[in-house]
C-alpha positions in Angstrom: -24.0 25.6 101.2 -26.2 27.5 98.5 -25.9 25.8 95.0 -27.6 27.2 91.9 -30.1 25.4 90.2 -29.9 25.0 86.3 -32.5 23.7 83.5 -31.3 21.3 80.7 -31.5 24.2 78.5 -29.0 26.3 81.0 -31.6 28.8 82.1 -31.0 29.5 85.8 -33.7 28.0 88.1 -32.6 29.4 91.3 -30.7 28.1 94.1 -31.0 25.0 96.8 -29.7 24.7 100.4 -26.9 21.6 100.4 -26.7 20.3 103.6 -22.7 20.5 104.9 -22.8 17.3 106.3 -23.4 15.6 103.4 -22.3 17.9 100.6 -19.6 19.6 102.8 -17.1 17.4 104.1 -13.4 17.1 103.8 -13.1 13.8 101.5 -11.3 11.1 103.0 -9.4 9.0 100.4 -8.8 6.1 102.7 -13.0 5.9 103.4 -13.5 6.5 99.4 -10.8 3.6 98.9 -12.6 0.9 101.5 -16.0 1.7 100.3 -15.0 1.5 96.4 -13.2 -2.0 97.4 -16.2 -3.4 99.2 -18.3 -2.5 95.9 -15.5 -4.1 93.5 -15.4 -7.5 95.4 -18.9 -7.6 96.1 -19.3 -7.6 92.2 -16.9 -9.8 91.5 -18.0 -13.2 90.2 -15.7 -15.3 91.8 -16.2 -18.1 89.2 -12.5 -19.2 88.6 -11.9 -22.6 88.5 -9.1 -25.3 87.5 -9.0 -28.9 87.3 -7.5 -31.0 90.2 -6.2 -34.3 89.3 -9.3 -36.2 90.4 -10.9 -34.2 87.0 -8.6 -34.1 84.4 -9.2 -36.8 81.9 -6.1 -39.1 81.3 -6.2 -42.7 82.6 -5.7 -43.7 86.2 -3.9 -46.3 85.4 -0.3 -46.6 87.0 1.8 -45.6 84.5 4.6 -48.0 85.0 5.5 -50.4 87.7 6.6 -49.3 90.9 10.4 -50.7 91.4 13.1 -51.5 89.1 12.8 -48.7 86.2 15.4 -46.0 87.5 12.8 -43.5 87.8 11.1 -41.9 90.1 8.0 -43.3 91.5 4.9 -42.5 89.9 1.1 -43.3 90.0 -1.1 -42.0 87.2 -0.5 -39.1 84.5 -3.1 -36.7 86.4 -0.9 -36.0 88.9 0.2 -32.0 88.7 3.7 -32.6 88.1 2.9 -34.0 84.4 1.8 -31.7 81.8 -1.7 -31.7 81.3 -2.2 -32.9 84.8 -4.5 -31.5 87.6 -3.6 -28.4 89.3 -2.5 -28.2 93.1 -4.4 -25.8 94.9 -5.6 -23.6 92.0 -8.8 -21.4 92.4 -12.1 -22.6 93.2 -15.7 -20.5 93.3 -16.2 -18.2 96.1 -17.6 -14.8 97.0 -15.0 -12.1 96.9 -17.0 -10.2 99.0 -16.6 -9.3 102.7 -18.4 -7.1 105.4 -18.3 -3.5 106.0 -20.2 -1.8 108.4 -23.4 0.5 107.1 -21.8 3.7 108.9 -18.4 3.8 106.8 -20.6 2.8 103.9 -23.1 5.6 104.1 -20.0 7.8 105.2 -18.2 6.7 102.1 -21.2 8.3 99.8 -21.3 11.3 101.9 -18.0 11.7 101.1 -18.2 11.3 97.5 -20.6 13.4 97.1 -18.5 15.8 99.0 -15.3 15.2 96.9 -17.9 16.3 93.6 -18.8 19.3 95.1 -15.1 20.5 96.4 -13.8 20.2 93.0 -16.7 22.2 91.4 -18.2 19.3 89.8 -21.4 18.7 91.3 -24.3 20.3 89.0 -28.1 20.5 90.5 -30.8 20.6 87.9 -34.4 21.3 88.7 -35.7 18.0 87.0 -34.7 15.4 84.4 -38.3 14.9 82.8 -38.6 14.3 79.0 -42.0 14.9 77.0 -41.2 12.1 74.6 -38.2 9.9 75.0 -36.8 11.1 71.9 -32.2 11.3 71.9 -31.6 13.9 70.0 -33.0 16.7 72.1 -31.2 15.4 75.2 -28.1 14.4 73.4 -28.1 18.4 72.2 -28.8 20.0 76.0 -26.0 17.7 77.3 -23.6 18.7 74.5 -24.3 22.5 75.4 -23.9 21.9 79.1 -20.4 20.2 78.2 -20.9 17.1 80.1 -18.8 13.8 78.8 -19.0 11.7 81.2 -22.0 12.2 83.5 -23.9 10.5 86.4 -27.2 11.6 86.6 -29.2 10.9 90.0 -32.8 11.5 90.4 -35.3 11.2 93.1 -37.2 7.5 94.1 -37.9 7.2 90.4 -36.5 8.1 87.3 -38.8 9.4 84.4 -38.9 6.9 81.8 -38.8 9.2 79.1 -35.7 10.5 80.1 -34.1 7.2 81.1 -34.9 5.7 77.3 -33.5 8.9 75.7 -30.3 9.0 78.2 -29.6 4.9 77.4 -28.9 6.1 74.0 -25.9 8.5 75.2 -22.6 7.2 75.3 -21.1 8.7 78.8 -24.5 9.5 80.6 -25.8 7.0 83.2 -28.9 7.8 85.2 -29.8 6.2 88.9 -32.5 6.9 91.1 -31.1 8.1 94.8 -31.4 4.6 96.2 -28.9 3.2 93.1 -26.5 6.2 94.3 -23.2 4.5 94.8 -19.4 5.9 95.5 -18.0 3.7 92.5 -20.6 5.5 89.7 -20.0 8.7 91.8 -16.4 8.8 91.5 -15.5 7.3 88.0 -17.9 9.9 86.4 -16.4 13.8 85.7 -19.6 15.5 86.5 -22.5 14.1 88.9 -25.6 15.6 88.6 -28.5 15.7 91.0 -32.4 16.9 90.8 -33.6 18.9 93.1 -35.8 15.6 94.2 -32.4 13.5 94.3 -31.0 16.0 96.7 -34.3 15.7 98.8 -34.4 12.1 98.6 -30.3 11.9 99.4 -30.0 13.9 102.2 -33.4 12.4 103.8 -31.4 8.6 103.2 -28.0 10.3 104.4 -29.7 12.1 107.5 
């Protein structure tokens, strides 16, 4: 499929052929959901923790004698039944990550790219480079192009000046081609890929 290429000043710069096996698929919500869930679970800290009855700060002394009180039998006040006692079977630090086959991950990225192309929210630009890392010029260009929440994917490396200027613009993210992922693509309204980024993604996903 053909896609028009533009420059940052919105002028035309020819067109580019996009691989139909990567940008022309019919998006599948189930594949996208599996990959996003894998990403988010892998990123979850898993540091949740409660104190058990061996970790709370009450004395371990038996609170009253075993027999003759007419009440229930108890040991110390760290028991879960008491206020501020230990928690029974509460959460402990663990990893929430799970395995997902590489083929499914690659397929998810293809479907995410295809979803943006199908919805008309895929833009191909000639390059993402600036002579100086000044935010004002880039912010003006982004505003004129109508990008409010955009992800820009470059080639193997991101231009340092461009990355510095983009870091101060709200809603604009820049990633190298190896950093392209399903979650970041889907959460932005517009996906912007440089010509070098297109070549790198096609080489990565072929």
